[in-house]
N, CA, C and O atoms as a printed pandas DataFrame, in Angstrom:
     atom_number atom_name residue_name chain_id  residue_number  x_coord  y_coord  z_coord
0              1         N          MET        A               1   30.023  170.013   93.049
1              2        CA          MET        A               1   31.388  169.522   92.916
2              3         C          MET        A               1   31.413  168.181   92.201
3              4         O          MET        A               1   32.321  167.386   92.445
4              5         N          TRP        A               2   30.485  167.907   91.360
5              6        CA          TRP        A               2   30.264  166.688   90.583
6              7         C          TRP        A               2   31.386  165.678   90.665
7              8         O          TRP        A               2   31.226  164.675   91.361
8              9         N          CYS        A               3   32.514  165.875   89.998
9             10        CA          CYS        A               3   33.591  164.868   90.045
10            11         C          CYS        A               3   34.926  165.461   90.473
11            12         O          CYS        A               3   35.951  164.782   90.396
12            13         N          LEU        A               4   34.936  166.692   90.913
13            14        CA          LEU        A               4   36.196  167.304   91.347
14            15         C          LEU        A               4   36.854  166.492   92.454
15            16         O          LEU        A               4   38.069  166.292   92.436
16            17         N          LEU        A               5   36.074  166.027   93.406
17            18        CA          LEU        A               5   36.634  165.287   94.530
18            19         C          LEU        A               5   37.283  163.992   94.084
19            20         O          LEU        A               5   38.319  163.597   94.620
20            21         N          GLY        A               6   36.685  163.328   93.109
21            22        CA          GLY        A               6   37.270  162.092   92.583
22            23         C          GLY        A               6   38.637  162.332   91.967
23            24         O          GLY        A               6   39.574  161.569   92.201
24            25         N          TYR        A               7   38.748  163.383   91.187
25            26        CA          TYR        A               7   40.035  163.724   90.581
26            27         C          TYR        A               7   41.052  164.120   91.649
27            28         O          TYR        A               7   42.235  163.799   91.532
28            29         N          LYS        A               8   40.598  164.812   92.680
29            30        CA          LYS        A               8   41.481  165.203   93.779
30            31         C          LYS        A               8   41.961  163.955   94.539
31            32         O          LYS        A               8   43.150  163.816   94.825
32            33         N          GLU        A               9   41.033  163.061   94.858
33            34        CA          GLU        A               9   41.380  161.845   95.589
34            35         C          GLU        A               9   42.332  160.954   94.798
35            36         O          GLU        A               9   43.188  160.291   95.382
36            37         N          GLU        A              10   42.190  160.934   93.466
37            38        CA          GLU        A              10   43.068  160.128   92.616
38            39         C          GLU        A              10   44.421  160.791   92.390
39            40         O          GLU        A              10   45.314  160.197   91.784
40            41         N          GLY        A              11   44.575  162.021   92.875
41            42        CA          GLY        A              11   45.834  162.732   92.707
42            43         C          GLY        A              11   46.004  163.372   91.347
43            44         O          GLY        A              11   47.101  163.820   91.014
44            45         N          LYS        A              12   44.939  163.428   90.546
45            46        CA          LYS        A              12   45.017  164.004   89.206
46            47         C          LYS        A              12   44.791  165.515   89.213
47            48         O          LYS        A              12   45.271  166.212   88.319
48            49         N          LEU        A              13   44.075  166.023   90.196
49            50        CA          LEU        A              13   43.792  167.453   90.305
50            51         C          LEU        A              13   44.492  167.985   91.531
51            52         O          LEU        A              13   44.216  167.543   92.647
52            53         N          ARG        A              14   45.391  168.924   91.341
53            54        CA          ARG        A              14   46.145  169.497   92.448
54            55         C          ARG        A              14   45.377  170.613   93.139
55            56         O          ARG        A              14   45.252  170.634   94.363
56            57         N          MET        A              15   44.865  171.540   92.336
57            58        CA          MET        A              15   44.127  172.658   92.904
58            59         C          MET        A              15   43.298  173.308   91.806
59            60         O          MET        A              15   43.559  173.121   90.618
60            61         N          ALA        A              16   42.300  174.072   92.223
61            62        CA          ALA        A              16   41.430  174.757   91.268
62            63         C          ALA        A              16   40.852  175.983   91.933
63            64         O          ALA        A              16   40.695  176.033   93.153
64            65         N          GLY        A              17   40.540  176.961   91.126
65            66        CA          GLY        A              17   39.912  178.153   91.676
66            67         C          GLY        A              17   39.540  179.136   90.592
67            68         O          GLY        A              17   40.025  179.064   89.463
68            69         N          ALA        A              18   38.668  180.056   90.961
69            70        CA          ALA        A              18   38.206  181.091   90.037
70            71         C          ALA        A              18   39.156  182.279   90.084
71            72         O          ALA        A              18   39.803  182.530   91.101
72            73         N          TRP        A              19   39.233  183.006   88.973
73            74        CA          TRP        A              19   39.963  184.273   88.962
74            75         C          TRP        A              19   39.223  185.248   89.868
75            76         O          TRP        A              19   38.014  185.125   90.062
76            77         N          SER        A              20   39.939  186.207   90.417
77            78        CA          SER        A              20   39.308  187.191   91.303
78            79         C          SER        A              20   38.280  188.039   90.561
79            80         O          SER        A              20   37.383  188.614   91.178
80            81         N          THR        A              21   38.409  188.116   89.247
81            82        CA          THR        A              21   37.458  188.873   88.431
82            83         C          THR        A              21   36.214  188.051   88.088
83            84         O          THR        A              21   35.290  188.555   87.449
84            85         N          VAL        A              22   36.193  186.805   88.507
85            86        CA          VAL        A              22   35.107  185.859   88.259
86            87         C          VAL        A              22   34.818  185.732   86.754
87            88         O          VAL        A              22   33.663  185.622   86.341
88            89         N          THR        A              23   35.876  185.749   85.951
89            90        CA          THR        A              23   35.744  185.601   84.506
90            91         C          THR        A              23   36.232  184.242   84.037
91            92         O          THR        A              23   36.392  184.024   82.836
92            93         N          GLY        A              24   36.462  183.351   84.939
93            94        CA          GLY        A              24   36.963  182.027   84.608
94            95         C          GLY        A              24   37.776  181.495   85.762
95            96         O          GLY        A              24   37.611  181.927   86.902
96            97         N          GLY        A              25   38.655  180.557   85.467
97            98        CA          GLY        A              25   39.456  179.980   86.533
98            99         C          GLY        A              25   40.589  179.143   85.996
99           100         O          GLY        A              25   40.818  179.073   84.789
100          101         N          MET        A              26   41.299  178.508   86.915
101          102        CA          MET        A              26   42.421  177.664   86.549
102          103         C          MET        A              26   42.355  176.363   87.345
103          104         O          MET        A              26   42.040  176.361   88.535
104          105         N          PHE        A              27   42.654  175.271   86.671
105          106        CA          PHE        A              27   42.724  173.955   87.291
106          107         C          PHE        A              27   44.127  173.430   87.046
107          108         O          PHE        A              27   44.592  173.426   85.906
108          109         N          ILE        A              28   44.808  172.989   88.089
109          110        CA          ILE        A              28   46.144  172.431   87.945
110          111         C          ILE        A              28   46.049  170.924   88.151
111          112         O          ILE        A              28   45.681  170.443   89.223
112          113         N          PHE        A              29   46.391  170.200   87.098
113          114        CA          PHE        A              29   46.325  168.742   87.089
114          115         C          PHE        A              29   47.731  168.155   87.150
115          116         O          PHE        A              29   48.682  168.760   86.655
116          117         N          SER        A              30   47.858  166.999   87.746
117          118        CA          SER        A              30   49.111  166.254   87.678
118          119         C          SER        A              30   48.923  164.994   86.848
119          120         O          SER        A              30   49.856  164.206   86.693
120          121         N          GLY        A              31   47.737  164.800   86.320
121          122        CA          GLY        A              31   47.463  163.662   85.447
122          123         C          GLY        A              31   47.934  163.948   84.032
123          124         O          GLY        A              31   48.689  164.890   83.793
124          125         N          THR        A              32   47.487  163.136   83.115
125          126        CA          THR        A              32   47.878  163.264   81.719
126          127         C          THR        A              32   46.934  164.218   80.988
127          128         O          THR        A              32   45.898  164.613   81.522
128          129         N          GLU        A              33   47.302  164.578   79.776
129          130        CA          GLU        A              33   46.420  165.410   78.967
130          131         C          GLU        A              33   45.111  164.671   78.691
131          132         O          GLU        A              33   44.055  165.299   78.610
132          133         N          ALA        A              34   45.169  163.351   78.546
133          134        CA          ALA        A              34   43.948  162.551   78.358
134          135         C          ALA        A              34   43.025  162.687   79.570
135          136         O          ALA        A              34   41.805  162.728   79.412
136          137         N          ASP        A              35   43.587  162.756   80.772
137          138        CA          ASP        A              35   42.781  162.968   81.984
138          139         C          ASP        A              35   42.050  164.308   81.916
139          140         O          ASP        A              35   40.894  164.417   82.325
140          141         N          ILE        A              36   42.734  165.320   81.397
141          142        CA          ILE        A              36   42.123  166.643   81.299
142          143         C          ILE        A              36   40.973  166.624   80.295
143          144         O          ILE        A              36   39.921  167.214   80.541
144          145         N          HIS        A              37   41.174  165.949   79.171
145          146        CA          HIS        A              37   40.096  165.849   78.170
146          147         C          HIS        A              37   38.903  165.072   78.738
147          148         O          HIS        A              37   37.751  165.412   78.470
148          149         N          GLU        A              38   39.184  164.035   79.515
149          150        CA          GLU        A              38   38.117  163.278   80.178
150          151         C          GLU        A              38   37.349  164.180   81.150
151          152         O          GLU        A              38   36.121  164.138   81.221
152          153         N          PHE        A              39   38.095  164.987   81.889
153          154        CA          PHE        A              39   37.507  165.920   82.843
154          155         C          PHE        A              39   36.594  166.915   82.136
155          156         O          PHE        A              39   35.455  167.122   82.554
156          157         N          THR        A              40   37.097  167.536   81.059
157          158        CA          THR        A              40   36.289  168.547   80.365
158          159         C          THR        A              40   35.058  167.924   79.717
159          160         O          THR        A              40   34.012  168.568   79.641
160          161         N          ALA        A              41   35.166  166.685   79.249
161          162        CA          ALA        A              41   34.009  166.016   78.644
162          163         C          ALA        A              41   32.901  165.779   79.664
163          164         O          ALA        A              41   31.722  165.764   79.314
164          165         N          ALA        A              42   33.285  165.594   80.933
165          166        CA          ALA        A              42   32.302  165.330   81.988
166          167         C          ALA        A              42   31.877  166.593   82.739
167          168         O          ALA        A              42   30.920  166.563   83.512
168          169         N          ASP        A              43   32.583  167.698   82.516
169          170        CA          ASP        A              43   32.340  168.941   83.249
170          171         C          ASP        A              43   30.988  169.546   82.863
171          172         O          ASP        A              43   30.757  169.823   81.686
172          173         N          PRO        A              44   30.094  169.756   83.832
173          174        CA          PRO        A              44   28.777  170.320   83.526
174          175         C          PRO        A              44   28.841  171.696   82.854
175          176         O          PRO        A              44   27.960  172.032   82.062
176          177         N          TYR        A              45   29.861  172.489   83.154
177          178        CA          TYR        A              45   29.996  173.796   82.514
178          179         C          TYR        A              45   30.294  173.646   81.024
179          180         O          TYR        A              45   29.773  174.404   80.206
180          181         N          PHE        A              46   31.135  172.664   80.670
181          182        CA          PHE        A              46   31.401  172.392   79.257
182          183         C          PHE        A              46   30.161  171.818   78.588
183          184         O          PHE        A              46   29.804  172.232   77.485
184          185         N          GLN        A              47   29.507  170.879   79.237
185          186        CA          GLN        A              47   28.315  170.252   78.655
186          187         C          GLN        A              47   27.212  171.264   78.376
187          188         O          GLN        A              47   26.487  171.144   77.389
188          189         N          ALA        A              48   27.089  172.256   79.242
189          190        CA          ALA        A              48   26.062  173.288   79.078
190          191         C          ALA        A              48   26.540  174.434   78.184
191          192         O          ALA        A              48   25.838  175.429   78.006
192          193         N          LYS        A              49   27.758  174.279   77.619
193          194        CA          LYS        A              49   28.346  175.308   76.748
194          195         C          LYS        A              49   28.483  176.662   77.451
195          196         O          LYS        A              49   28.274  177.711   76.843
196          197         N          LEU        A              50   28.837  176.623   78.738
197          198        CA          LEU        A              50   29.038  177.836   79.518
198          199         C          LEU        A              50   30.491  178.287   79.518
199          200         O          LEU        A              50   30.794  179.394   79.964
200          201         N          VAL        A              51   31.385  177.453   79.027
201          202        CA          VAL        A              51   32.794  177.817   78.941
202          203         C          VAL        A              51   33.040  178.341   77.537
203          204         O          VAL        A              51   32.839  177.625   76.556
204          205         N          SER        A              52   33.476  179.593   77.439
205          206        CA          SER        A              52   33.661  180.208   76.127
206          207         C          SER        A              52   34.987  179.813   75.472
207          208         O          SER        A              52   35.078  179.776   74.245
208          209         N          SER        A              53   36.007  179.520   76.268
209          210        CA          SER        A              53   37.289  179.089   75.716
210          211         C          SER        A              53   38.102  178.405   76.811
211          212         O          SER        A              53   37.863  178.606   78.002
212          213         N          HIS        A              54   39.051  177.606   76.391
213          214        CA          HIS        A              54   39.968  176.992   77.345
214          215         C          HIS        A              54   41.260  176.625   76.632
215          216         O          HIS        A              54   41.303  176.548   75.404
216          217         N          SER        A              55   42.295  176.402   77.401
217          218        CA          SER        A              55   43.565  175.955   76.844
218          219         C          SER        A              55   44.243  175.040   77.852
219          220         O          SER        A              55   43.974  175.094   79.052
220          221         N          ILE        A              56   45.123  174.206   77.336
221          222        CA          ILE        A              56   45.905  173.297   78.173
222          223         C          ILE        A              56   47.365  173.657   77.962
223          224         O          ILE        A              56   47.850  173.682   76.831
224          225         N          LYS        A              57   48.058  173.932   79.047
225          226        CA          LYS        A              57   49.459  174.325   78.971
226          227         C          LYS        A              57   50.258  173.558   80.011
227          228         O          LYS        A              57   49.722  173.128   81.032
228          229         N          GLU        A              58   51.549  173.392   79.738
229          230        CA          GLU        A              58   52.427  172.792   80.736
230          231         C          GLU        A              58   52.966  173.883   81.638
231          232         O          GLU        A              58   53.216  175.009   81.209
232          233         N          TRP        A              59   53.137  173.521   82.890
233          234        CA          TRP        A              59   53.636  174.441   83.906
234          235         C          TRP        A              59   54.840  173.807   84.559
235          236         O          TRP        A              59   54.807  172.623   84.895
236          237         N          ASN        A              60   55.895  174.564   84.744
237          238        CA          ASN        A              60   57.052  174.083   85.493
238          239         C          ASN        A              60   56.697  174.173   86.968
239          240         O          ASN        A              60   56.895  175.209   87.603
240          241         N          GLY        A              61   56.180  173.097   87.498
241          242        CA          GLY        A              61   55.658  173.090   88.857
242          243         C          GLY        A              61   56.743  173.055   89.909
243          244         O          GLY        A              61   57.306  172.001   90.203
244          245         N          HIS        A              62   57.029  174.197   90.467
245          246        CA          HIS        A              62   58.005  174.285   91.545
246          247         C          HIS        A              62   57.298  174.789   92.793
247          248         O          HIS        A              62   56.327  175.541   92.708
248          249         N          GLY        A              63   57.781  174.378   93.927
249          250        CA          GLY        A              63   57.223  174.875   95.167
250          251         C          GLY        A              63   56.194  173.942   95.770
251          252         O          GLY        A              63   56.238  172.729   95.568
252          253         N          ARG        A              64   55.284  174.513   96.500
253          254        CA          ARG        A              64   54.335  173.776   97.323
254          255         C          ARG        A              64   53.485  172.762   96.566
255          256         O          ARG        A              64   53.191  171.693   97.100
256          257         N          TYR        A              65   53.088  173.071   95.342
257          258        CA          TYR        A              65   52.163  172.202   94.629
258          259         C          TYR        A              65   52.842  171.247   93.660
259          260         O          TYR        A              65   52.158  170.534   92.925
260          261         N          ALA        A              66   54.144  171.217   93.640
261          262        CA          ALA        A              66   54.872  170.302   92.773
262          263         C          ALA        A              66   55.330  169.097   93.581
263          264         O          ALA        A              66   55.743  169.224   94.734
264          265         N          SER        A              67   55.251  167.934   92.962
265          266        CA          SER        A              67   55.735  166.724   93.609
266          267         C          SER        A              67   57.250  166.674   93.530
267          268         O          SER        A              67   57.856  167.302   92.661
268          269         N          SER        A              68   57.838  165.952   94.409
269          270        CA          SER        A              68   59.276  165.757   94.394
270          271         C          SER        A              68   59.693  165.165   93.055
271          272         O          SER        A              68   59.185  164.123   92.643
272          273         N          GLY        A              69   60.608  165.827   92.387
273          274        CA          GLY        A              69   61.120  165.324   91.117
274          275         C          GLY        A              69   60.244  165.625   89.918
275          276         O          GLY        A              69   60.662  165.369   88.789
276          277         N          GLU        A              70   59.060  166.153   90.111
277          278        CA          GLU        A              70   58.171  166.418   88.989
278          279         C          GLU        A              70   58.482  167.774   88.377
279          280         O          GLU        A              70   58.558  168.777   89.087
280          281         N          GLN        A              71   58.661  167.806   87.072
281          282        CA          GLN        A              71   58.989  169.043   86.382
282          283         C          GLN        A              71   57.770  169.672   85.719
283          284         O          GLN        A              71   57.613  170.893   85.756
284          285         N          LYS        A              72   56.907  168.866   85.117
285          286        CA          LYS        A              72   55.807  169.408   84.337
286          287         C          LYS        A              72   54.468  169.004   84.948
287          288         O          LYS        A              72   54.279  167.858   85.356
288          289         N          THR        A              73   53.569  169.937   85.004
289          290        CA          THR        A              73   52.212  169.691   85.442
290          291         C          THR        A              73   51.293  170.314   84.402
291          292         O          THR        A              73   51.515  171.449   83.979
292          293         N          ASN        A              74   50.273  169.589   83.990
293          294        CA          ASN        A              74   49.323  170.150   83.037
294          295         C          ASN        A              74   48.447  171.163   83.732
295          296         O          ASN        A              74   48.032  170.963   84.874
296          297         N          VAL        A              75   48.170  172.242   83.047
297          298        CA          VAL        A              75   47.303  173.286   83.574
298          299         C          VAL        A              75   46.160  173.490   82.601
299          300         O          VAL        A              75   46.369  173.630   81.396
300          301         N          ARG        A              76   44.974  173.506   83.123
301          302        CA          ARG        A              76   43.820  173.832   82.295
302          303         C          ARG        A              76   43.330  175.191   82.724
303          304         O          ARG        A              76   43.013  175.401   83.895
304          305         N          VAL        A              77   43.265  176.107   81.798
305          306        CA          VAL        A              77   42.759  177.432   82.073
306          307         C          VAL        A              77   41.514  177.623   81.226
307          308         O          VAL        A              77   41.530  177.329   80.031
308          309         N          HIS        A              78   40.454  178.104   81.816
309          310        CA          HIS        A              78   39.293  178.396   80.982
310          311         C          HIS        A              78   38.716  179.740   81.331
311          312         O          HIS        A              78   38.801  180.198   82.470
312          313         N          ASN        A              79   38.132  180.363   80.341
313          314        CA          ASN        A              79   37.534  181.673   80.505
314          315         C          ASN        A              79   36.027  181.552   80.511
315          316         O          ASN        A              79   35.461  180.508   80.186
316          317         N          SER        A              80   35.449  182.549   80.854
317          318        CA          SER        A              80   34.168  182.632   81.490
318          319         C          SER        A              80   32.937  182.210   80.749
319          320         O          SER        A              80   32.882  181.905   79.557
320          321         N          TYR        A              81   31.981  182.233   81.594
321          322        CA          TYR        A              81   30.628  181.735   81.456
322          323         C          TYR        A              81   29.724  182.785   80.869
323          324         O          TYR        A              81   28.533  182.539   80.680
């Protein structure tokens, strides 16, 4: 869990998990796009070139994982190893 806990403690990472098909996963960030680029630069899976593709998209965060008044949350989705 190299730096996931740090991002979680700082409030930049809301949640993360693998797809049920184990072909990748999704990370939901509340930080900036720069935070996501910093995260991917430090991610051991990216460093080892185990991530074949990824994208950053905005999500209209409603419900349990959205902060009060927050409309957009960055989402990082990456596909498999």
